C-alpha atoms as a printed R data frame, in Angstrom:
    type eleno elety resid chain resno       x      y       z
1   ATOM     1    CA   MET     A     1  -7.581 37.347  -6.865
2   ATOM     2    CA   LYS     A     2  -9.971 39.464  -8.880
3   ATOM     3    CA   ILE     A     3 -10.095 39.294 -12.663
4   ATOM     4    CA   HIS     A     4 -11.572 42.088 -14.762
5   ATOM     5    CA   LEU     A     5 -12.113 41.760 -18.507
6   ATOM     6    CA   HIS     A     6 -12.939 44.746 -20.673
7   ATOM     7    CA   ILE     A     7 -13.783 44.153 -24.343
8   ATOM     8    CA   ASP     A     8 -14.057 47.196 -26.561
9   ATOM     9    CA   GLU     A     9 -13.490 47.557 -30.306
10  ATOM    10    CA   ALA     A    10 -11.710 50.850 -29.579
11  ATOM    11    CA   TYR     A    11  -8.689 48.918 -28.222
12  ATOM    12    CA   GLU     A    12  -6.056 48.252 -30.867
13  ATOM    13    CA   THR     A    13  -3.994 45.785 -28.793
14  ATOM    14    CA   THR     A    14  -4.473 43.481 -25.856
15  ATOM    15    CA   ASP     A    15  -2.942 44.830 -22.627
16  ATOM    16    CA   VAL     A    16  -2.709 42.913 -19.371
17  ATOM    17    CA   HIS     A    17  -2.105 44.746 -16.099
18  ATOM    18    CA   ILE     A    18  -1.457 42.990 -12.782
19  ATOM    19    CA   TYR     A    19  -1.935 44.832  -9.509
20  ATOM    20    CA   ALA     A    20  -0.585 43.044  -6.444
21  ATOM    21    CA   PRO     A    21   0.703 43.951  -2.980
22  ATOM    22    CA   ALA     A    22   3.907 41.884  -3.514
23  ATOM    23    CA   TYR     A    23   5.713 39.793  -6.093
24  ATOM    24    CA   ASN     A    24   5.305 36.130  -5.106
25  ATOM    25    CA   ALA     A    25   5.190 32.601  -6.557
26  ATOM    26    CA   GLN     A    26   1.568 33.028  -7.642
27  ATOM    27    CA   ILE     A    27   2.401 36.222  -9.574
28  ATOM    28    CA   GLU     A    28   5.455 34.521 -11.109
29  ATOM    29    CA   GLN     A    29   3.318 31.584 -12.265
30  ATOM    30    CA   LEU     A    30   0.712 33.936 -13.708
31  ATOM    31    CA   MET     A    31   3.401 35.867 -15.594
32  ATOM    32    CA   GLN     A    32   4.864 32.646 -17.023
33  ATOM    33    CA   ARG     A    33   1.465 31.489 -18.211
34  ATOM    34    CA   LEU     A    34   0.706 34.817 -19.844
35  ATOM    35    CA   GLN     A    35   4.075 34.954 -21.604
36  ATOM    36    CA   ALA     A    36   4.200 31.328 -22.667
37  ATOM    37    CA   ASN     A    37   3.932 30.683 -26.357
38  ATOM    38    CA   THR     A    38   3.072 27.054 -25.779
39  ATOM    39    CA   PRO     A    39   2.087 24.717 -28.588
40  ATOM    40    CA   ASP     A    40  -1.143 22.800 -28.051
41  ATOM    41    CA   THR     A    41  -0.122 19.511 -29.666
42  ATOM    42    CA   MET     A    42   2.675 16.971 -29.446
43  ATOM    43    CA   ILE     A    43   3.700 14.168 -31.754
44  ATOM    44    CA   GLY     A    44   3.381 10.525 -30.706
45  ATOM    45    CA   TYR     A    45   4.392  7.368 -32.526
46  ATOM    46    CA   LYS     A    46   2.766  3.954 -32.363
47  ATOM    47    CA   ASP     A    47   4.067  1.143 -34.520
48  ATOM    48    CA   THR     A    48   4.595  2.811 -37.902
49  ATOM    49    CA   ASP     A    49   1.899  5.476 -37.414
50  ATOM    50    CA   VAL     A    50   2.371  9.107 -36.411
51  ATOM    51    CA   TYR     A    51  -0.271 10.766 -34.198
52  ATOM    52    CA   VAL     A    52  -0.875 14.438 -33.458
53  ATOM    53    CA   LEU     A    53  -1.947 14.490 -29.801
54  ATOM    54    CA   LYS     A    54  -3.797 17.451 -28.351
55  ATOM    55    CA   MET     A    55  -2.394 18.553 -24.991
56  ATOM    56    CA   GLU     A    56  -5.792 18.088 -23.347
57  ATOM    57    CA   GLU     A    57  -5.561 14.371 -24.227
58  ATOM    58    CA   VAL     A    58  -2.208 13.907 -22.455
59  ATOM    59    CA   PHE     A    59  -2.180 12.715 -18.851
60  ATOM    60    CA   SER     A    60   1.509 12.017 -18.314
61  ATOM    61    CA   VAL     A    61   4.869 11.582 -19.994
62  ATOM    62    CA   THR     A    62   7.367  9.049 -18.679
63  ATOM    63    CA   SER     A    63  10.859  7.942 -19.529
64  ATOM    64    CA   GLU     A    64  12.052  4.366 -19.219
65  ATOM    65    CA   GLN     A    65  15.728  3.862 -19.984
66  ATOM    66    CA   THR     A    66  16.188  5.535 -23.382
67  ATOM    67    CA   LYS     A    67  12.502  5.735 -24.409
68  ATOM    68    CA   VAL     A    68   9.928  8.453 -23.675
69  ATOM    69    CA   TYR     A    69   6.226  7.559 -23.555
70  ATOM    70    CA   ILE     A    70   3.167  9.816 -23.788
71  ATOM    71    CA   HIS     A    71   0.154  8.476 -21.876
72  ATOM    72    CA   THR     A    72  -3.413  9.385 -22.815
73  ATOM    73    CA   GLU     A    73  -6.648  8.086 -21.310
74  ATOM    74    CA   GLU     A    74  -6.766  5.075 -23.591
75  ATOM    75    CA   ASP     A    75  -3.331  4.651 -25.139
76  ATOM    76    CA   GLU     A    76   0.435  5.016 -24.936
77  ATOM    77    CA   PHE     A    77   2.624  6.579 -27.617
78  ATOM    78    CA   GLU     A    78   6.352  6.876 -28.004
79  ATOM    79    CA   SER     A    79   7.951 10.307 -28.296
80  ATOM    80    CA   ARG     A    80  11.160 11.051 -30.129
81  ATOM    81    CA   GLN     A    81  11.776 14.020 -27.877
82  ATOM    82    CA   ARG     A    82  13.556 13.825 -24.544
83  ATOM    83    CA   LEU     A    83  11.693 14.403 -21.300
84  ATOM    84    CA   TYR     A    84  13.430 17.733 -20.647
85  ATOM    85    CA   GLU     A    85  12.582 18.920 -24.180
86  ATOM    86    CA   LEU     A    86   8.862 18.286 -23.599
87  ATOM    87    CA   GLU     A    87   9.103 19.941 -20.191
88  ATOM    88    CA   ASN     A    88  10.616 23.035 -21.825
89  ATOM    89    CA   LEU     A    89   8.071 23.015 -24.666
90  ATOM    90    CA   PHE     A    90   5.092 22.900 -22.283
91  ATOM    91    CA   PRO     A    91   6.249 24.781 -19.157
92  ATOM    92    CA   THR     A    92   2.734 25.777 -18.099
93  ATOM    93    CA   LYS     A    93   1.104 22.399 -18.727
94  ATOM    94    CA   LEU     A    94   3.633 19.706 -17.812
95  ATOM    95    CA   VAL     A    95   4.842 19.423 -14.222
96  ATOM    96    CA   ARG     A    96   7.836 17.256 -13.296
97  ATOM    97    CA   ILE     A    97   6.983 15.057 -10.316
98  ATOM    98    CA   ASN     A    98  10.078 12.862 -10.311
99  ATOM    99    CA   LYS     A    99  13.187 12.169 -12.360
100 ATOM   100    CA   SER     A   100  11.301 10.200 -15.008
101 ATOM   101    CA   THR     A   101   7.732 11.588 -15.000
102 ATOM   102    CA   LEU     A   102   5.905 14.702 -16.178
103 ATOM   103    CA   ILE     A   103   2.171 15.125 -15.589
104 ATOM   104    CA   HIS     A   104  -0.415 17.405 -17.188
105 ATOM   105    CA   SER     A   105  -1.280 19.966 -14.506
106 ATOM   106    CA   ASP     A   106  -4.934 20.193 -15.613
107 ATOM   107    CA   LYS     A   107  -5.382 16.450 -14.987
108 ATOM   108    CA   ILE     A   108  -4.499 16.599 -11.276
109 ATOM   109    CA   ILE     A   109  -7.452 15.919  -8.977
110 ATOM   110    CA   ALA     A   110  -5.577 15.352  -5.702
111 ATOM   111    CA   ILE     A   111  -2.187 15.422  -4.062
112 ATOM   112    CA   GLN     A   112  -1.896 12.951  -1.223
113 ATOM   113    CA   SER     A   113   0.767 14.185   1.151
114 ATOM   114    CA   ARG     A   114   1.820 11.200   3.213
115 ATOM   115    CA   LEU     A   115   3.627 11.842   6.495
116 ATOM   116    CA   LEU     A   116   6.210  9.055   6.243
117 ATOM   117    CA   ASN     A   117   5.667  7.713   2.741
118 ATOM   118    CA   THR     A   118   6.257  9.265  -0.660
119 ATOM   119    CA   PRO     A   119   3.653 11.908  -1.617
120 ATOM   120    CA   GLN     A   120   1.433 10.953  -4.549
121 ATOM   121    CA   VAL     A   121  -0.570 12.702  -7.209
122 ATOM   122    CA   VAL     A   122  -3.932 11.386  -8.399
123 ATOM   123    CA   LEU     A   123  -4.896 12.148 -11.992
124 ATOM   124    CA   SER     A   124  -8.414 12.367 -13.383
125 ATOM   125    CA   ASN     A   125  -7.982  8.972 -15.069
126 ATOM   126    CA   GLU     A   126  -7.540  7.540 -11.528
127 ATOM   127    CA   VAL     A   127  -3.828  6.814 -12.025
128 ATOM   128    CA   THR     A   128  -1.723  7.474  -8.927
129 ATOM   129    CA   LEU     A   129   1.931  8.444  -9.369
130 ATOM   130    CA   PRO     A   130   4.668  9.109  -6.792
131 ATOM   131    CA   ILE     A   131   6.083 12.597  -6.298
132 ATOM   132    CA   SER     A   132   9.714 12.547  -5.209
133 ATOM   133    CA   ARG     A   133  10.605 14.593  -2.137
134 ATOM   134    CA   LYS     A   134  12.986 16.633  -4.298
135 ATOM   135    CA   TYR     A   135  10.179 17.768  -6.640
136 ATOM   136    CA   PHE     A   136   7.328 18.011  -4.103
137 ATOM   137    CA   PRO     A   137   7.961 21.679  -3.146
138 ATOM   138    CA   LEU     A   138   8.379 22.584  -6.840
139 ATOM   139    CA   VAL     A   139   5.110 20.839  -7.754
140 ATOM   140    CA   LYS     A   140   3.252 22.739  -5.046
141 ATOM   141    CA   ALA     A   141   4.795 26.037  -6.132
142 ATOM   142    CA   GLN     A   142   3.952 25.449  -9.798
143 ATOM   143    CA   LEU     A   143   0.377 24.653  -8.836
144 ATOM   144    CA   GLY     A   144   0.211 27.706  -6.555
145 ATOM   145    CA   ILE     A   145  -0.554 25.754  -3.368
146 ATOM   146    CA   ILE     A   146   2.253 26.912  -1.098
147 ATOM   147    CA   HIS     A   147   0.849 28.283   2.125
148 ATOM   148    CA   GLY     A   148   2.566 30.230   4.876
149 ATOM   149    CA   GLY     A   149   4.231 27.926   7.387
150 ATOM   150    CA   ASP     A   150   4.150 25.002   4.933
151 ATOM   151    CA   LYS     A   151   7.148 22.745   5.476
152 ATOM   152    CA   GLY     A   152   6.992 21.012   2.089
């Protein structure tokens, strides 16, 4: 993919043009990211304190029974939002890897695709989390790593 940026004070608006031989998952992902009006913070609670967490601080979000937890490098906060609500709020940043876990896509350093075992994702804080077989193809598509002939 080639990216060209032209800055000129003569332009009154910002226009984005995409030229591609076919519409595919990569183009779809690019369109979603360009159109997303995603907030860059989320609210976390710890004891009686309220924290404004920047998205770049968030590594993962998990649900355990009726509680939702936001995990940063050094701490864990409770969220009053449901997992699906956070997933919808941050569609370009949070990737669902199983029924109870969302991960920050920018924190992924490796996906370990095991032949017989459950695939895993490794985050930049060295935490390893399982990817369910149901979500594995969706994770790869959202990250733009589907290749021709890939079986999932």
